[in-house]
C-alpha positions as CSV (number, residue, x, y, z in Angstrom):
1,X,-41.5,-58.6,-3.3
2,X,-39.0,-57.4,-0.7
3,X,-37.1,-54.2,-1.3
4,X,-33.4,-55.0,-1.9
5,X,-31.9,-53.6,1.3
6,X,-28.3,-52.5,0.4
7,X,-25.4,-51.3,2.6
8,X,-21.8,-50.5,1.9
9,X,-19.8,-53.3,3.5
10,X,-16.2,-52.6,2.8
11,X,-13.6,-51.4,0.3
12,X,-11.1,-54.0,-0.8
13,X,-7.6,-52.8,-1.8
14,X,-5.2,-55.2,-3.6
15,X,-1.7,-54.7,-2.2
16,X,1.7,-56.2,-2.8
17,X,3.0,-55.9,0.8
18,X,0.2,-56.7,3.2
19,X,2.2,-56.0,6.4
20,X,3.4,-52.6,5.2
21,X,0.1,-51.5,3.9
22,X,-1.8,-52.6,7.1
23,X,0.7,-50.6,9.2
24,X,0.2,-47.6,6.9
25,X,-3.6,-47.6,7.3
26,X,-3.5,-48.3,11.0
27,X,-1.1,-45.5,11.7
28,X,-2.4,-42.8,9.3
29,X,-6.2,-43.4,9.9
30,X,-6.0,-44.9,13.4
31,X,-7.7,-48.0,12.2
32,X,-8.2,-51.2,14.3
33,X,-7.4,-54.7,13.2
34,X,-10.4,-57.0,12.8
35,X,-8.4,-59.9,11.5
36,X,-4.8,-60.2,10.2
37,X,-3.0,-62.4,7.6
38,X,-6.0,-64.7,7.1
39,X,-5.3,-67.0,4.2
40,X,-8.1,-68.0,1.9
41,X,-8.4,-70.3,-1.1
42,X,-11.8,-71.3,-2.5
43,X,-13.9,-71.6,-5.6
44,X,-14.7,-67.9,-5.7
45,X,-11.0,-67.0,-5.9
46,X,-10.3,-69.7,-8.5
47,X,-13.2,-68.2,-10.6
48,X,-12.1,-64.6,-10.0
49,X,-8.4,-65.1,-10.8
50,X,-8.8,-67.8,-13.4
51,X,-6.4,-70.0,-11.5
52,X,-7.4,-73.1,-9.5
53,X,-4.6,-72.6,-7.0
54,X,-5.2,-68.9,-6.4
55,X,-4.9,-67.9,-2.7
56,X,-5.1,-64.6,-0.9
57,X,-3.9,-63.3,2.4
58,X,-6.3,-60.8,4.0
59,X,-6.2,-58.2,6.8
60,X,-9.3,-56.3,7.7
61,X,-9.2,-52.9,9.4
62,X,-12.0,-50.7,10.8
63,X,-12.2,-47.1,11.8
64,X,-13.3,-46.0,15.3
65,X,-16.6,-44.9,13.8
66,X,-17.0,-48.3,12.2
67,X,-16.5,-49.9,15.6
68,X,-19.2,-47.7,17.1
69,X,-21.7,-48.3,14.2
70,X,-20.9,-52.0,13.9
71,X,-21.2,-51.7,10.2
72,X,-19.1,-50.2,7.3
73,X,-16.0,-48.1,7.6
74,X,-13.9,-51.2,6.9
75,X,-10.9,-51.8,4.6
76,X,-10.1,-55.2,3.4
77,X,-6.4,-55.4,2.4
78,X,-5.8,-58.3,0.0
79,X,-2.4,-59.8,-1.1
80,X,-3.0,-62.2,-4.0
81,X,-0.9,-65.3,-3.9
82,X,-0.8,-67.1,-7.2
83,X,2.0,-69.3,-8.6
84,X,4.7,-67.1,-10.3
85,X,4.1,-68.7,-13.7
86,X,0.5,-67.7,-13.5
87,X,0.9,-64.2,-12.1
88,X,0.8,-62.4,-15.5
89,X,-2.4,-64.2,-16.5
90,X,-4.3,-63.4,-13.3
91,X,-4.3,-59.5,-13.1
92,X,-8.1,-59.3,-12.9
93,X,-9.1,-56.8,-10.2
94,X,-5.5,-56.5,-9.0
95,X,-4.7,-54.1,-11.8
96,X,-7.6,-51.9,-10.7
97,X,-6.2,-51.7,-7.2
98,X,-9.5,-51.9,-5.4
99,X,-13.1,-53.1,-5.3
100,X,-16.1,-51.9,-3.4
101,X,-18.4,-54.4,-1.6
102,X,-22.1,-54.0,-1.2
103,X,-24.3,-56.0,1.1
104,X,-27.5,-56.9,-0.7
105,X,-30.7,-58.8,0.2
106,X,-31.2,-60.3,-3.3
107,X,-27.9,-61.0,-5.0
108,X,-29.5,-62.2,-8.3
109,X,-31.8,-59.2,-8.6
110,X,-28.8,-56.9,-8.0
111,X,-26.7,-58.8,-10.6
112,X,-29.6,-58.4,-13.1
113,X,-29.8,-54.7,-12.4
114,X,-26.1,-54.4,-13.0
115,X,-26.4,-56.2,-16.3
116,X,-29.5,-54.2,-17.4
117,X,-27.6,-51.0,-16.9
118,X,-24.4,-51.9,-18.9
119,X,-22.4,-53.7,-16.2
120,X,-21.1,-57.2,-16.5
121,X,-21.0,-60.3,-14.2
122,X,-17.5,-61.6,-13.8
123,X,-18.1,-64.6,-11.5
124,X,-21.0,-66.9,-10.8
125,X,-22.6,-66.7,-7.3
126,X,-20.6,-68.7,-4.8
127,X,-21.8,-70.1,-1.5
128,X,-19.0,-69.0,0.9
129,X,-20.4,-70.9,3.9
130,X,-21.7,-69.4,7.1
131,X,-24.8,-68.4,5.1
132,X,-23.0,-65.9,2.8
133,X,-23.3,-65.7,-1.0
134,X,-20.8,-63.8,-3.0
135,X,-19.9,-62.7,-6.6
136,X,-18.0,-60.1,-8.5
137,X,-19.3,-57.8,-11.2
138,X,-18.0,-54.7,-13.0
139,X,-19.8,-51.4,-13.5
140,X,-20.1,-49.9,-17.1
141,X,-16.7,-48.2,-16.7
142,X,-15.0,-51.4,-15.5
143,X,-14.9,-50.7,-11.7
144,X,-15.0,-53.8,-9.6
145,X,-18.0,-54.5,-7.4
146,X,-18.3,-57.4,-4.9
147,X,-21.9,-58.4,-3.9
148,X,-22.4,-60.2,-0.6
149,X,-25.8,-61.6,0.5
150,X,-26.7,-63.5,3.5
151,X,-28.5,-66.6,2.3
152,X,-31.9,-66.5,4.0
153,X,-33.0,-70.0,2.9
């Protein structure tokens, strides 16, 4: 059995004003833009926000050190776009303000370890395309965790 290689991929912060917050992190922490205002709508978001028409707009930023390392030191700023009538019913991770994402080799083994130690699985594993699998969990205190695995099939 392979050891479950794990790395810290990014920290996701749910924001109300994506442009304002991206400018803030770029200016205060001298971060560089990886991608900006990317809209996403998929089954993972529908599962996570309990709304089939949930969408997000994402800007990813990285520090100078992250550019050098080629891994980590990344912020994912996320503006959730759900229909107004569903906004109150879809607070999920937005209320927490952030999530932390781990890259893992074995997503199912990691989910099982989370469950065995008092955490919960929030979404099923979703195939995000480009060889990536993704799901959301919560730790025993309710903090949001995103798991990302490269599907090595």
